N, C-alpha and C positions, 0 to 999 in steps of 0.2 A: 552396349550394340542398338542400333536403332531396329525396329522390327523389319525394316525394308531391308537393312543389312543381312538381318538373320534370315529372311527369304532367298536370299541370293546364296547361301552357305547350305549345302547338302545336310539333310538331318543327321546323316552318319557322323559327319564330321563336326557337328556342333555338340554331340554329346558322347564322342568316340571312346572317353573315358569310362563310359558307363556301358558299353555296348561289346559284345564278343566279337571283335574284329582284329585283323593282323594286317599288315603292309600289302598282303596278298589278297586282300578283300576288294572287289571291284566296288564303285559307287554309282550305284543305280539310282538317279534322283532327278526329280522335277520340281524340286523347289517345295517340298512338301514340309509340313509343321509351321511352327511360329504363327500360329492361328491367332486372332484376337480373343480376349478376354473382356466380355462386354458387362458392365453392371447395368440391370435392371431397375430403374429408379422407381417406376410406379409400384411395380410388384414388391420391391423392397419396403414401400412405404406402407402397402397394402398388408403385407404379412409382417411387419416389424422386424424384418431381417436385412442383412446385407447380401444382395443376391446376384451373383454372376452367371453368366453362359459363356462356355467353352464354344466357340463358333467353328466347329470342326468341319462344317460344309464349305468352308473356304479352302479346303485343301484342293491338290490339282485336279481330281476326279470327283470332288465334291462330297468326300465323306472321310471319316477317321482311318477308314482301311489303307489310306496311302501310306499311314507312317509305317505300319506293319509290313505293308507289300513292297516298299523301297528296300528294306532291310532283308525279307525272305528273297526276293528276287537277286539281291547283290549275293546273299550266301548261295542261291541255286546256281548262279553263273559261276562263283568261286570253286564249287563242287563239280563243275563240269556238266549240268545240266543243259539240255538242248530244248526241252520241252516242261511245260508246267499245266496243271490242272486244278480245278477247284470246284465244290459246290456252293451254291448260292443262292440268296435271297434276292441279290441283285448288287449291292455296293462291292462284294467281294468280288463280283465277275468283272464289274468296271475297273476296279483298281488293278486286278490281276491283269486282264487284257491291257490295260494301258502300259504297265510297268513292262510286261513280257514284250511288248512293242518296243519299248524303248531300249531293252536288252537284246533284242533281235533273237527271242525264243518264239517258239511255237506255244499257243495257248488254248486249251480247252475247258468249256465251263458247262456244268450241268446245274440246270435250274428246274425248279418245280414249275410244271405247265400250269399258264394262266395266272400264276401267283408272284408276279414279278412286276413293280411298277414300270411303265412306260420309258421314263427317262433313263434308267439303270439298264434295260433291255437295248435302248438305242446305242449307248456307250459301249456295251460288250460287243455288239455286231461292226460298230464303226471301228473300233480299235483293232478288229481282224480276228479275233477269237471264234474258234469252231464251237457253237452253242448247239446242245441237246436240251429238249425239254421233255422231263419223265413225267409219265402219268402218276404222280405221288407228290409228297411233300419234301420239304428240305431234308429231312433226316433219311428218307430213300434216296435222295441224291447225293448225300454225304456218303452213306453205306457203299454206293457203287464207286464213288470215286477214290475211296479209300482202298476197296478191291482191285482197281483198275492200277493205283500206284504200287500196290505191292506185287502186281504181276506184269508191270511194264516199266521200261526206265522213264518215267516220267515222274517229277518232282511235285508232291502236294502242297498247297499254299493255303489251305485251310487254316483257322486258329489252332489246330492241332500240331502245327507246325511252330517250334519253340521260338522261331526268330521273330514269327509275327508278334508275338506279347513282346519281344525285347524292343521292336520299334516302337508299338503302341503306348509302352511305360513312359515315353518321351513327353508325352501330353503332362504328365503329372508334374513332371520336371518343369515344364512351361507354366504352369497353374503357379507354382510355389516360386518361380522366378518374377512372376508378374506381381503376386502378392506380396513377397517378400517374406512368406511361410506357407505353409499348407494351410488350407481353409479350416473351417470346423467340420465341415459336412461336405460330401461328394455324392450329388444324385446323378445316376446315370441309367439310361435303358438298358435290359438285359436281355439279350437273345441266346446267342450261343455261348455266352458267359465270358469270353476271351478279354473283352475289354474292360471289366471292371477287375478281374484279375490282373491285367497289365498295370491299370492304375495304382492298384495295392503295392505290387512289386516295385514300382516307380516311386512313390511315396516312401516306402521303407528303405529303399536304395538311398534316396537323398536325405533322409534323415539321418541314415549310419554314416553318410559322408560328410555329415556337418551342413549340409546345405539347407536344413529346415530343423525345427527344434520339435515338430509335434506331427501326429498322423490323424487323418480325418476320421470320422465317422462315414462308412462306406455305406450307401443306401440305394439298392437296386432295386427296379422297378420294369415290371412284366406285364404285358397286356393281359386282361381279365381271361380272354379266351385261348390264350396261350401262355400259361404261367406253371410250367413244372415244378419250379423251384419253390413257389408259394403252396401248391397243392402236395408237394413232396412226392409225385409220381410222373411218369412219362405220359405226355399229353399225346394220344395217337393220332388226333385230328384238330391241329392247331388252327384257330381263326381268329383273326384280327385285321381291322383298318391298317393297321402298323405293320407293314409286310415285311421289314427288315428284322422285326423281331418275332416273327411268326414261325417260331421253332419249338418242336416240343420236346426234344430229347438234347438238351446243350452239352456238348463235349466239355466243357469247362466248368460244369454246373459244382461239382464238389470243392473245385479250388475256389469258385466264387463264394460259395456258401461259408467256406473257411474265413476268406478275406471280410466278409461281412460280420463273421462271429468274433473274428478276432479285434475287430476295430470298434466293437460295441454297436455295430449298425443294424441293418436288416434287409429284407427283402419284403416287397408288398406287390398288389396288382392294382392297375387301375382300368377302368372300362374305357371301351372306344369314345364311348360319349366324352369322359373325363379328357382323354388324350386330345379329340378334337376340339374342346373347349380351350384347353391349353393353348394349342396350335394356331386357333383364330386370335386368341387373346396375345399371343407374342407378335404376329403380324401387325394386328390393328392398333395395339397400344404401345408396342416397343419398337417397332420396324424391323422385326427379326422373322425371317422366313425360314423355315425348317421343316425337314419331312416329318410327317405324322409320327414315326416311330421315336424320334429325338424328343418330341413333345411330351414323352410319357414320364421324362426326367421333371419337367417342370409340373406335369399333372401329379405326379407322385410328390413333389415337394409342397404342393398346395393341400391335397389331401392328407399328409402327415402333418402340417401346420395346423389344420383343423382340428386334427386328433391331439394336439398340444404337445408334437415331439421335440419341439425346438424351444430354445431360449431366447428372449427376445434380443436382438443386436447380434446374434450368430451370424458369421459369414459363410455362405452356401455358395458352391459352384455347382451347376447344373451343366451337364455336358451334353451338347445338340450334336448327335452324330453325323447327320446328314443334310445336305441342302434341299431346300423345298422345291426346286425345278428338278429333283428327282422323280417327285411324283405330280406332275402337273394336273392330271384328272382330278385327284382330290382337291387340290387348291381351287380348281374352278367348280367343283360341285359344292364347296363350302364358302362359296363366295356369293356376292349378290347378283353377278350376271351383267351381261352388257345391255344398257339400254340403247334400242335402236331408233334413229330420229333422222328425218328427212335432212338434206344439206342446207338449212337454212337456220339463221340467225335467231328468229323467234321460235322455233322448235327447241333449239339449245337453251335459249333463256328459260324457257317453260318447263324444261325438263330438270334445269337446276335450281329453279327459284319457283316454280309453280305458276298459278294463274296471277 
């Protein structure tokens, strides 16, 4: 079936046999999934690897969160919910607000004040969510929404919700379908650690079903200023340019560590400079525009290969979790800027070709 045909089929229907659904489960969908897997020719040659990127920024709200949110929202409606809530560094709020609007549910999101990229905040607001900004970080926001969901009839749709991971695991299925098998290595950003856990679930289920023959090494990458799994302790004041993974106490941390351990993979940290270098390289050399947190997977790959952690020719998939337009301020700051000239041919010629 073509990618276009797959995009027209709800994700839940595409992988119904692998999901906990019944005939009573409504399908809340906006054509999520079926995102491209693109080979990075220049980086592959440079690293002597076969490098591909999974472009999750081409989901309806611009991030991988749509996979889990479509399923979490479908199950929330099935269970009779009328309202949903989440804490978010940005992408979860956008997905929750959009899918809640689609499902006819009320949505509330709590974000860390001043710590959310402008594009993501705009999405949550225009989709009609009630947005609260706390004077604290993501972990503070998550603590509050957990308490609210325990004390009020409102469904929690953060990655604590098991249905989120069920939806997100479908990305692993798509990787196997596109390549004909699982890759040798999967590199992925790690924030709240739900996505790497979901991919590991997906690869395991596909192999068990005979749809693939192997399991990849799972390599997770955190930002150096927000790396609790690397440090082995909670980071109380996480800081990084990669706002989507600015999380100091990931709720799926133990599950993610188990996945990386079981797969003979590992977790490492990359600096903001390494993230931004990969971010610029992807755009300028490969034509791929992702948000900074997404670039941590490629930054981690480059760092790991420099340390000799791969065998030449190995097939590596890097997950790019969100679209670059989520964070336009960083894109502009990392670019050459606009050259202003008079409305004259000579001025344009001089600016382009010099004297």
